N, CA, C and O atoms as a Tinker XYZ file with bonds, in Angstrom:
   324  protein
     1  N     -3.127000   10.727000  -22.130000    73     2
     2  CA    -3.381000   10.105000  -20.853000    64     1     3
     3  C     -2.286000   10.505000  -19.867000    63     2     4     5
     4  O     -1.156000   10.800000  -20.256000    81     3
     5  N     -2.644000   10.510000  -18.593000    73     3     6
     6  CA    -1.704000   10.895000  -17.552000    64     5     7
     7  C     -1.319000    9.724000  -16.678000    63     6     8     9
     8  O     -1.395000    8.564000  -17.084000    81     7
     9  N     -0.914000   10.046000  -15.494000    73     7    10
    10  CA    -0.543000    9.033000  -14.502000    64     9    11
    11  C     -1.554000    9.052000  -13.370000    63    10    12    13
    12  O     -2.170000   10.080000  -13.085000    81    11
    13  N     -1.716000    7.909000  -12.732000    73    11    14
    14  CA    -2.651000    7.743000  -11.623000    64    13    15
    15  C     -1.860000    7.466000  -10.354000    63    14    16    17
    16  O     -0.931000    6.658000  -10.349000    81    15
    17  N     -2.239000    8.145000   -9.279000    73    15    18
    18  CA    -1.645000    7.937000   -7.960000    64    17    19
    19  C     -2.675000    7.252000   -7.077000    63    18    20    21
    20  O     -3.825000    7.685000   -7.008000    81    19
    21  N     -2.268000    6.194000   -6.410000    73    19    22
    22  CA    -3.125000    5.469000   -5.472000    64    21    23
    23  C     -2.439000    5.459000   -4.115000    63    22    24    25
    24  O     -1.305000    4.993000   -4.000000    81    23
    25  N     -3.112000    5.967000   -3.086000    73    23    26
    26  CA    -2.575000    5.989000   -1.723000    64    25    27
    27  C     -3.417000    5.046000   -0.869000    63    26    28    29
    28  O     -4.647000    5.093000   -0.907000    81    27
    29  N     -2.747000    4.192000   -0.102000    73    27    30
    30  CA    -3.476000    3.209000    0.705000    64    29    31
    31  C     -2.806000    2.975000    2.053000    63    30    32    33
    32  O     -1.634000    3.290000    2.258000    81    31
    33  N     -3.598000    2.410000    2.964000    73    31    34
    34  CA    -3.081000    1.929000    4.244000    64    33    35
    35  C     -3.082000    0.406000    4.178000    63    34    36    37
    36  O     -4.055000   -0.210000    3.743000    81    35
    37  N     -1.985000   -0.183000    4.615000    73    35    38
    38  CA    -1.836000   -1.634000    4.603000    64    37    39
    39  C     -1.737000   -2.107000    6.048000    63    38    40    41
    40  O     -0.850000   -1.684000    6.790000    81    39
    41  N     -2.649000   -2.983000    6.440000    73    39    42
    42  CA    -2.725000   -3.474000    7.809000    64    41    43
    43  C     -2.060000   -4.847000    7.911000    63    42    44    45
    44  O     -2.412000   -5.760000    7.165000    81    43
    45  N     -1.100000   -5.000000    8.828000    73    43    46
    46  CA    -0.449000   -6.305000    8.990000    64    45    47
    47  C     -1.330000   -7.272000    9.780000    63    46    48    49
    48  O     -2.177000   -6.858000   10.571000    81    47
    49  N     -1.113000   -8.577000    9.548000    73    47    50
    50  CA    -1.824000   -9.586000   10.340000    64    49    51
    51  C     -1.412000   -9.502000   11.806000    63    50    52    53
    52  O     -2.247000   -9.642000   12.699000    81    51
    53  N     -0.132000   -9.274000   12.050000    73    51    54
    54  CA     0.417000   -9.138000   13.398000    64    53    55
    55  C      1.280000   -7.887000   13.445000    63    54    56    57
    56  O      2.046000   -7.636000   12.515000    81    55
    57  N      1.174000   -7.099000   14.504000    73    55    58
    58  CA     1.960000   -5.870000   14.621000    64    57    59
    59  C      3.468000   -6.146000   14.576000    63    58    60    61
    60  O      4.245000   -5.301000   14.132000    81    59
    61  N      3.870000   -7.321000   15.034000    73    59    62
    62  CA     5.287000   -7.670000   15.030000    64    61    63
    63  C      5.833000   -7.823000   13.609000    63    62    64    65
    64  O      7.047000   -7.786000   13.408000    81    63
    65  N      4.948000   -7.994000   12.624000    73    63    66
    66  CA     5.344000   -8.202000   11.231000    64    65    67
    67  C      5.400000   -6.902000   10.429000    63    66    68    69
    68  O      5.615000   -6.952000    9.218000    81    67
    69  N      5.219000   -5.763000   11.048000    73    67    70
    70  CA     5.079000   -4.503000   10.317000    64    69    71
    71  C      6.291000   -4.207000    9.431000    63    70    72    73
    72  O      6.122000   -3.730000    8.309000    81    71
    73  N      7.498000   -4.477000    9.905000    73    71    74
    74  CA     8.692000   -4.203000    9.096000    64    73    75
    75  C      8.779000   -5.122000    7.880000    63    74    76    77
    76  O      9.182000   -4.689000    6.801000    81    75
    77  N      8.400000   -6.392000    8.054000    73    75    78
    78  CA     8.400000   -7.324000    6.927000    64    77    79
    79  C      7.355000   -6.925000    5.895000    63    78    80    81
    80  O      7.607000   -7.001000    4.692000    81    79
    81  N      6.180000   -6.500000    6.358000    73    79    82
    82  CA     5.129000   -6.045000    5.444000    64    81    83
    83  C      5.609000   -4.819000    4.672000    63    82    84    85
    84  O      5.383000   -4.720000    3.466000    81    83
    85  N      6.267000   -3.889000    5.357000    73    83    86
    86  CA     6.810000   -2.700000    4.692000    64    85    87
    87  C      7.768000   -3.101000    3.565000    63    86    88    89
    88  O      7.680000   -2.568000    2.459000    81    87
    89  N      8.670000   -4.028000    3.838000    73    87    90
    90  CA     9.631000   -4.466000    2.825000    64    89    91
    91  C      8.930000   -5.099000    1.624000    63    90    92    93
    92  O      9.325000   -4.862000    0.483000    81    91
    93  N      7.890000   -5.905000    1.873000    73    91    94
    94  CA     7.158000   -6.556000    0.778000    64    93    95
    95  C      6.406000   -5.531000   -0.065000    63    94    96    97
    96  O      6.375000   -5.636000   -1.291000    81    95
    97  N      5.802000   -4.543000    0.586000    73    95    98
    98  CA     5.066000   -3.500000   -0.142000    64    97    99
    99  C      6.026000   -2.699000   -1.018000    63    98   100   101
   100  O      5.693000   -2.375000   -2.157000    81    99
   101  N      7.210000   -2.376000   -0.504000    73    99   102
   102  CA     8.184000   -1.596000   -1.263000    64   101   103
   103  C      8.658000   -2.330000   -2.511000    63   102   104   105
   104  O      9.110000   -1.691000   -3.461000    81   103
   105  N      8.565000   -3.653000   -2.531000    73   103   106
   106  CA     9.009000   -4.446000   -3.678000    64   105   107
   107  C      7.956000   -4.553000   -4.780000    63   106   108   109
   108  O      8.264000   -5.024000   -5.875000    81   107
   109  N      6.720000   -4.127000   -4.512000    73   107   110
   110  CA     5.672000   -4.169000   -5.537000    64   109   111
   111  C      6.023000   -3.165000   -6.632000    63   110   112   113
   112  O      6.303000   -2.000000   -6.352000    81   111
   113  N      6.005000   -3.628000   -7.876000    73   111   114
   114  CA     6.314000   -2.753000   -9.005000    64   113   115
   115  C      5.317000   -1.595000   -9.051000    63   114   116   117
   116  O      4.106000   -1.815000   -9.039000    81   115
   117  N      5.819000   -0.381000   -9.104000    73   115   118
   118  CA     4.966000    0.802000   -9.124000    64   117   119
   119  C      4.890000    1.519000   -7.790000    63   118   120   121
   120  O      4.287000    2.587000   -7.692000    81   119
   121  N      5.504000    0.933000   -6.748000    73   119   122
   122  CA     5.496000    1.573000   -5.428000    64   121   123
   123  C      6.311000    2.854000   -5.494000    63   122   124   125
   124  O      7.499000    2.833000   -5.818000    81   123
   125  N      5.669000    3.956000   -5.189000    73   123   126
   126  CA     6.311000    5.270000   -5.201000    64   125   127
   127  C      6.965000    5.566000   -3.855000    63   126   128   129
   128  O      8.097000    6.045000   -3.795000    81   127
   129  N      6.241000    5.278000   -2.780000    73   127   130
   130  CA     6.771000    5.450000   -1.428000    64   129   131
   131  C      5.995000    4.564000   -0.463000    63   130   132   133
   132  O      4.842000    4.210000   -0.709000    81   131
   133  N      6.646000    4.217000    0.629000    73   131   134
   134  CA     5.998000    3.417000    1.672000    64   133   135
   135  C      6.693000    3.712000    2.990000    63   134   136   137
   136  O      7.920000    3.792000    3.062000    81   135
   137  N      5.887000    3.873000    4.031000    73   135   138
   138  CA     6.446000    4.143000    5.354000    64   137   139
   139  C      5.487000    3.630000    6.415000    63   138   140   141
   140  O      4.303000    3.421000    6.154000    81   139
   141  N      6.015000    3.433000    7.608000    73   139   142
   142  CA     5.209000    3.004000    8.743000    64   141   143
   143  C      4.695000    4.253000    9.452000    63   142   144   145
   144  O      5.459000    5.170000    9.751000    81   143
   145  N      3.382000    4.274000    9.717000    73   143   146
   146  CA     2.774000    5.407000   10.418000    64   145   147
   147  C      1.981000    4.902000   11.622000    63   146   148   149
   148  O      1.573000    3.742000   11.663000    81   147
   149  N      1.768000    5.778000   12.598000    73   147   150
   150  CA     0.913000    5.461000   13.734000    64   149   151
   151  C     -0.527000    5.466000   13.274000    63   150   152   153
   152  O     -0.923000    6.300000   12.459000    81   151
   153  N     -1.319000    4.531000   13.795000    73   151   154
   154  CA    -2.727000    4.451000   13.423000    64   153   155
   155  C     -3.576000    4.749000   14.655000    63   154   156   157
   156  O     -3.627000    5.903000   15.081000    81   155
   157  N     -4.231000    3.776000   15.234000    73   155   158
   158  CA    -5.057000    4.007000   16.424000    64   157   159
   159  C     -4.633000    3.083000   17.555000    63   158   160   161
   160  O     -4.134000    1.982000   17.320000    81   159
   161  N     -4.833000    3.538000   18.776000    73   159   162
   162  CA    -4.580000    2.745000   19.979000    64   161   163
   163  C     -3.175000    2.143000   19.983000    63   162   164   165
   164  O     -2.981000    1.016000   20.440000    81   163
   165  N     -2.204000    2.889000   19.478000    73   163   166
   166  CA    -0.826000    2.437000   19.499000    64   165   167
   167  C     -0.436000    1.484000   18.390000    63   166   168   169
   168  O      0.713000    1.047000   18.330000    81   167
   169  N     -1.367000    1.151000   17.509000    73   167   170
   170  CA    -1.022000    0.254000   16.402000    64   169   171
   171  C     -0.375000    1.035000   15.262000    63   170   172   173
   172  O     -0.491000    2.258000   15.184000    81   171
   173  N      0.296000    0.320000   14.397000    73   171   174
   174  CA     0.973000    0.932000   13.263000    64   173   175
   175  C      0.518000    0.256000   11.974000    63   174   176   177
   176  O      0.172000   -0.925000   11.968000    81   175
   177  N      0.524000    1.022000   10.879000    73   175   178
   178  CA     0.197000    0.501000    9.562000    64   177   179
   179  C      1.221000    1.025000    8.567000    63   178   180   181
   180  O      1.981000    1.947000    8.863000    81   179
   181  N      1.229000    0.429000    7.394000    73   179   182
   182  CA     2.083000    0.906000    6.313000    64   181   183
   183  C      1.235000    1.812000    5.424000    63   182   184   185
   184  O      0.171000    1.411000    4.953000    81   183
   185  N      1.710000    3.027000    5.201000    73   183   186
   186  CA     1.055000    3.926000    4.251000    64   185   187
   187  C      1.901000    3.890000    2.975000    63   186   188   189
   188  O      3.100000    4.166000    3.009000    81   187
   189  N      1.268000    3.549000    1.862000    73   187   190
   190  CA     2.003000    3.386000    0.614000    64   189   191
   191  C      1.310000    4.126000   -0.516000    63   190   192   193
   192  O      0.088000    4.277000   -0.527000    81   191
   193  N      2.115000    4.585000   -1.468000    73   191   194
   194  CA     1.558000    5.203000   -2.664000    64   193   195
   195  C      2.141000    4.503000   -3.891000    63   194   196   197
   196  O      3.294000    4.073000   -3.897000    81   195
   197  N      1.319000    4.404000   -4.918000    73   195   198
   198  CA     1.686000    3.729000   -6.154000    64   197   199
   199  C      1.336000    4.624000   -7.329000    63   198   200   201
   200  O      0.331000    5.334000   -7.305000    81   199
   201  N      2.177000    4.584000   -8.362000    73   199   202
   202  CA     1.943000    5.376000   -9.563000    64   201   203
   203  C      1.946000    4.449000  -10.768000    63   202   204   205
   204  O      2.801000    3.571000  -10.884000    81   203
   205  N      0.983000    4.650000  -11.666000    73   203   206
   206  CA     0.912000    3.882000  -12.901000    64   205   207
   207  C      0.303000    4.747000  -13.995000    63   206   208   209
   208  O     -0.230000    5.821000  -13.715000    81   207
   209  N      0.377000    4.295000  -15.209000    73   207   210
   210  CA    -0.223000    5.008000  -16.330000    64   209   211
   211  C     -1.740000    4.871000  -16.255000    63   210   212   213
   212  O     -2.257000    3.807000  -15.916000    81   211
   213  N     -2.441000    5.940000  -16.571000    73   211   214
   214  CA    -3.899000    5.922000  -16.621000    64   213   215
   215  C     -4.325000    4.910000  -17.680000    63   214   216   217
   216  O     -3.802000    4.908000  -18.795000    81   215
   217  N     -5.267000    4.060000  -17.326000    73   215   218
   218  CA    -5.770000    3.061000  -18.259000    64   217   219
   219  C     -4.980000    1.770000  -18.271000    63   218   220   221
   220  O     -5.250000    0.892000  -19.090000    81   219
   221  N     -4.001000    1.633000  -17.371000    73   219   222
   222  CA    -3.174000    0.423000  -17.361000    64   221   223
   223  C     -3.930000   -0.793000  -16.811000    63   222   224   225
   224  O     -3.578000   -1.934000  -17.110000    81   223
   225  N     -4.959000   -0.544000  -16.014000    73   223   226
   226  CA    -5.736000   -1.638000  -15.455000    64   225   227
   227  C     -5.107000   -2.304000  -14.247000    63   226   228   229
   228  O     -5.576000   -3.355000  -13.811000    81   227
   229  N     -4.049000   -1.711000  -13.694000    73   227   230
   230  CA    -3.405000   -2.294000  -12.505000    64   229   231
   231  C     -4.332000   -2.197000  -11.306000    63   230   232   233
   232  O     -4.984000   -1.175000  -11.091000    81   231
   233  N     -4.385000   -3.262000  -10.535000    73   231   234
   234  CA    -5.188000   -3.292000   -9.307000    64   233   235
   235  C     -4.231000   -3.441000   -8.131000    63   234   236   237
   236  O     -3.990000   -4.545000   -7.642000    81   235
   237  N     -3.685000   -2.296000   -7.681000    73   235   238
   238  CA    -2.723000   -2.325000   -6.593000    64   237   239
   239  C     -3.341000   -2.869000   -5.313000    63   238   240   241
   240  O     -2.652000   -3.518000   -4.526000    81   239
   241  N     -4.619000   -2.618000   -5.093000    73   239   242
   242  CA    -5.277000   -3.122000   -3.891000    64   241   243
   243  C     -5.193000   -4.649000   -3.836000    63   242   244   245
   244  O     -4.859000   -5.210000   -2.792000    81   243
   245  N     -5.489000   -5.318000   -4.935000    73   243   246
   246  CA    -5.436000   -6.782000   -4.972000    64   245   247
   247  C     -4.002000   -7.287000   -4.865000    63   246   248   249
   248  O     -3.744000   -8.280000   -4.186000    81   247
   249  N     -3.066000   -6.611000   -5.530000    73   247   250
   250  CA    -1.660000   -7.030000   -5.483000    64   249   251
   251  C     -1.111000   -6.957000   -4.064000    63   250   252   253
   252  O     -0.433000   -7.879000   -3.609000    81   251
   253  N     -1.400000   -5.865000   -3.366000    73   251   254
   254  CA    -0.882000   -5.688000   -2.007000    64   253   255
   255  C     -1.615000   -6.608000   -1.032000    63   254   256   257
   256  O     -0.992000   -7.171000   -0.131000    81   255
   257  N     -2.919000   -6.767000   -1.198000    73   255   258
   258  CA    -3.693000   -7.629000   -0.303000    64   257   259
   259  C     -3.222000   -9.085000   -0.379000    63   258   260   261
   260  O     -3.375000   -9.838000    0.583000    81   259
   261  N     -2.650000   -9.482000   -1.519000    73   259   262
   262  CA    -2.185000  -10.863000   -1.697000    64   261   263
   263  C     -0.817000  -11.112000   -1.063000    63   262   264   265
   264  O     -0.371000  -12.258000   -0.999000    81   263
   265  N     -0.147000  -10.066000   -0.597000    73   263   266
   266  CA     1.177000  -10.231000    0.011000    64   265   267
   267  C      1.082000  -10.982000    1.337000    63   266   268   269
   268  O      0.099000  -10.849000    2.066000    81   267
   269  N      2.102000  -11.765000    1.639000    73   267   270
   270  CA     2.161000  -12.496000    2.895000    64   269   271
   271  C      2.229000  -11.519000    4.072000    63   270   272   273
   272  O      3.002000  -10.562000    4.048000    81   271
   273  N      1.414000  -11.770000    5.099000    73   271   274
   274  CA     1.422000  -10.938000    6.296000    64   273   275
   275  C      0.450000   -9.776000    6.269000    63   274   276   277
   276  O      0.327000   -9.058000    7.261000    81   275
   277  N     -0.250000   -9.571000    5.146000    73   275   278
   278  CA    -1.211000   -8.468000    5.024000    64   277   279
   279  C     -2.605000   -8.978000    5.369000    63   278   280   281
   280  O     -3.071000   -9.970000    4.808000    81   279
   281  N     -3.266000   -8.288000    6.301000    73   279   282
   282  CA    -4.617000   -8.702000    6.668000    64   281   283
   283  C     -5.685000   -7.899000    5.935000    63   282   284   285
   284  O     -6.757000   -8.423000    5.633000    81   283
   285  N     -5.396000   -6.619000    5.645000    73   283   286
   286  CA    -6.406000   -5.765000    5.022000    64   285   287
   287  C     -5.716000   -4.585000    4.341000    63   286   288   289
   288  O     -4.612000   -4.190000    4.716000    81   287
   289  N     -6.389000   -4.033000    3.334000    73   287   290
   290  CA    -5.906000   -2.865000    2.624000    64   289   291
   291  C     -7.043000   -1.858000    2.536000    63   290   292   293
   292  O     -8.176000   -2.221000    2.218000    81   291
   293  N     -6.744000   -0.593000    2.818000    73   291   294
   294  CA    -7.761000    0.461000    2.769000    64   293   295
   295  C     -7.264000    1.555000    1.824000    63   294   296   297
   296  O     -6.233000    2.175000    2.083000    81   295
   297  N     -7.990000    1.794000    0.729000    73   295   298
   298  CA    -7.612000    2.821000   -0.226000    64   297   299
   299  C     -8.013000    4.186000    0.343000    63   298   300   301
   300  O     -9.178000    4.398000    0.682000    81   299
   301  N     -7.055000    5.107000    0.449000    73   299   302
   302  CA    -7.322000    6.448000    0.947000    64   301   303
   303  C     -7.720000    7.389000   -0.183000    63   302   304   305
   304  O     -8.663000    8.168000   -0.045000    81   303
   305  N     -7.002000    7.315000   -1.297000    73   303   306
   306  CA    -7.343000    8.184000   -2.422000    64   305   307
   307  C     -6.749000    7.645000   -3.719000    63   306   308   309
   308  O     -5.730000    6.955000   -3.728000    81   307
   309  N     -7.426000    7.989000   -4.810000    73   307   310
   310  CA    -6.972000    7.657000   -6.149000    64   309   311
   311  C     -7.243000    8.886000   -6.998000    63   310   312   313
   312  O     -8.328000    9.462000   -6.929000    81   311
   313  N     -6.268000    9.290000   -7.797000    73   311   314
   314  CA    -6.481000   10.458000   -8.635000    64   313   315
   315  C     -5.402000   10.617000   -9.678000    63   314   316   317
   316  O     -4.342000    9.996000   -9.604000    81   315
   317  N     -5.692000   11.467000  -10.657000    73   315   318
   318  CA    -4.722000   11.768000  -11.699000    64   317   319
   319  C     -3.667000   12.739000  -11.178000    63   318   320   321
   320  O     -3.967000   13.629000  -10.382000    81   319
   321  N     -2.438000   12.558000  -11.634000    73   319   322
   322  CA    -1.375000   13.487000  -11.270000    64   321   323
   323  C     -0.716000   14.014000  -12.524000    63   322   324
   324  O      0.213000   14.818000  -12.443000    81   323
């Protein structure tokens, strides 16, 4: 078995909370990288990637969506690395 990479966009409830959301996402176990990127109409989102063992059953989407200040999570890609 290999490793799985999951890349997602994390949308804050309020744009003013973007830095706090970034810090919370970075603390999730398995977070490979996280940064703030420009999205649309001047808004910003957190783009994060997570790595785990294939078959581990981790649901990073649910873990990140449950964080305080997160309004929505959009999975960009999932694949073996």
